[in-house]
C-alpha positions as CSV (number, residue, x, y, z in Angstrom):
1,M,37.2,-43.0,60.2
2,D,37.9,-40.6,57.2
3,A,39.5,-42.9,55.4
4,L,36.6,-45.1,55.6
5,S,34.3,-42.7,53.8
6,P,35.4,-43.2,50.4
7,L,35.6,-46.8,51.0
8,F,31.9,-46.2,52.4
9,L,30.8,-44.7,49.3
10,V,32.3,-46.6,47.1
11,L,30.9,-49.8,48.2
12,L,26.9,-47.9,48.8
13,V,26.7,-46.8,45.2
14,G,28.0,-50.4,44.3
15,G,25.1,-51.8,45.7
16,F,23.1,-49.7,44.3
17,Y,24.1,-50.4,40.6
18,F,23.1,-54.9,41.9
19,L,19.9,-54.5,43.9
20,A,18.4,-51.7,42.3
21,V,19.8,-51.2,38.0
22,R,20.8,-54.2,37.2
23,P,18.1,-56.6,37.7
24,Q,15.7,-53.4,36.0
25,K,18.5,-53.5,32.7
26,A,17.7,-57.7,32.6
27,R,13.4,-56.5,32.5
28,L,14.1,-54.6,30.9
29,K,15.5,-56.2,28.3
30,A,13.4,-59.4,27.9
31,V,10.3,-57.0,27.4
32,R,12.6,-56.0,24.8
33,D,13.4,-59.4,23.5
34,A,10.1,-60.5,23.7
35,Q,9.0,-57.1,21.3
36,A,10.9,-58.5,18.9
37,A,9.9,-61.1,19.3
38,L,6.3,-61.3,18.6
39,A,4.3,-63.0,16.1
40,P,1.2,-64.1,14.6
41,G,-1.1,-66.4,17.2
42,Q,1.5,-65.9,20.2
43,Q,-1.3,-64.7,23.6
44,V,-0.2,-61.7,24.7
45,M,-1.1,-59.2,27.9
46,T,-0.2,-55.6,26.6
47,T,1.0,-52.6,29.2
48,A,-2.6,-51.4,30.2
49,G,-3.2,-55.1,31.4
50,L,-5.7,-56.8,28.2
51,Y,-4.9,-60.4,26.8
52,G,-5.2,-61.1,23.5
53,T,-3.7,-63.2,20.0
54,V,-1.7,-61.6,18.3
55,T,-2.9,-61.7,14.3
56,A,-0.4,-59.0,12.8
57,V,2.6,-57.8,13.3
58,D,3.9,-54.7,11.3
59,A,7.1,-52.7,12.2
60,E,5.4,-50.5,14.7
61,D,1.8,-51.9,15.0
62,V,0.6,-54.6,16.3
63,R,-3.0,-56.0,15.7
64,I,-4.1,-58.2,18.7
65,E,-7.8,-60.2,18.5
66,V,-9.3,-59.5,21.4
67,A,-12.3,-61.3,21.1
68,P,-14.3,-63.3,18.8
69,G,-14.2,-60.4,15.8
70,V,-12.6,-57.9,17.7
71,E,-9.0,-56.3,16.5
72,L,-7.1,-53.9,18.3
73,R,-4.2,-51.9,16.9
74,F,-1.2,-51.6,19.7
75,A,2.2,-50.0,19.4
76,R,4.4,-52.6,20.0
77,G,5.8,-50.8,23.1
78,A,2.3,-52.1,24.4
79,V,3.1,-55.3,24.9
80,A,4.3,-56.0,28.2
81,R,4.7,-59.3,28.3
82,L,4.0,-63.0,26.8
83,V,1.2,-65.2,27.4
84,P,2.6,-68.7,28.0
85,D,0.3,-71.0,26.2
86,P,-2.5,-72.5,28.9
87,D,-1.8,-76.4,26.9
88,D,2.1,-75.7,27.5
89,T,1.9,-75.9,30.9
90,A,-0.9,-78.9,32.2
91,P,-1.1,-79.2,36.1
92,E,-0.1,-82.7,37.3
93,V,-2.3,-85.1,38.4
94,A,-1.5,-86.6,41.2
95,D,-0.5,-90.2,41.7
96,P,-4.1,-92.2,41.9
97,A,-1.2,-95.2,43.5
98,V,-0.9,-92.8,45.9
99,E,-3.7,-93.0,49.0
100,V,-4.6,-90.4,51.1
101,D,-6.0,-89.9,54.5
102,P,-8.8,-88.7,55.0
103,S,-9.6,-87.4,57.9
104,P,-9.0,-84.4,59.5
105,V,-5.3,-82.7,60.8
106,T,-6.8,-82.3,64.9
107,P,-4.0,-79.8,67.0
108,G,-2.4,-81.7,70.1
């Protein structure tokens, strides 16, 4: 039984690494890459949940327009993620040739 104890400990540490540490590193890398690639015109969300459009980017600061004529200055690290443009992710339109049965479904 003593021979299995070190093996169990190694498996426990390895499992923790693959379930907790590795995904967190990937998320952190994605956020840093997004912050490094900031450019005017991009839609972003800050860590506080504020949505806006990037108007200017400096080495340390980002200016974000949150309403027409309202521009705020944030630290570059305050940008949590890029928000996809709603025009790029248009919802799919149902095929009009496919008929849908309007009758309600009753449990049997």
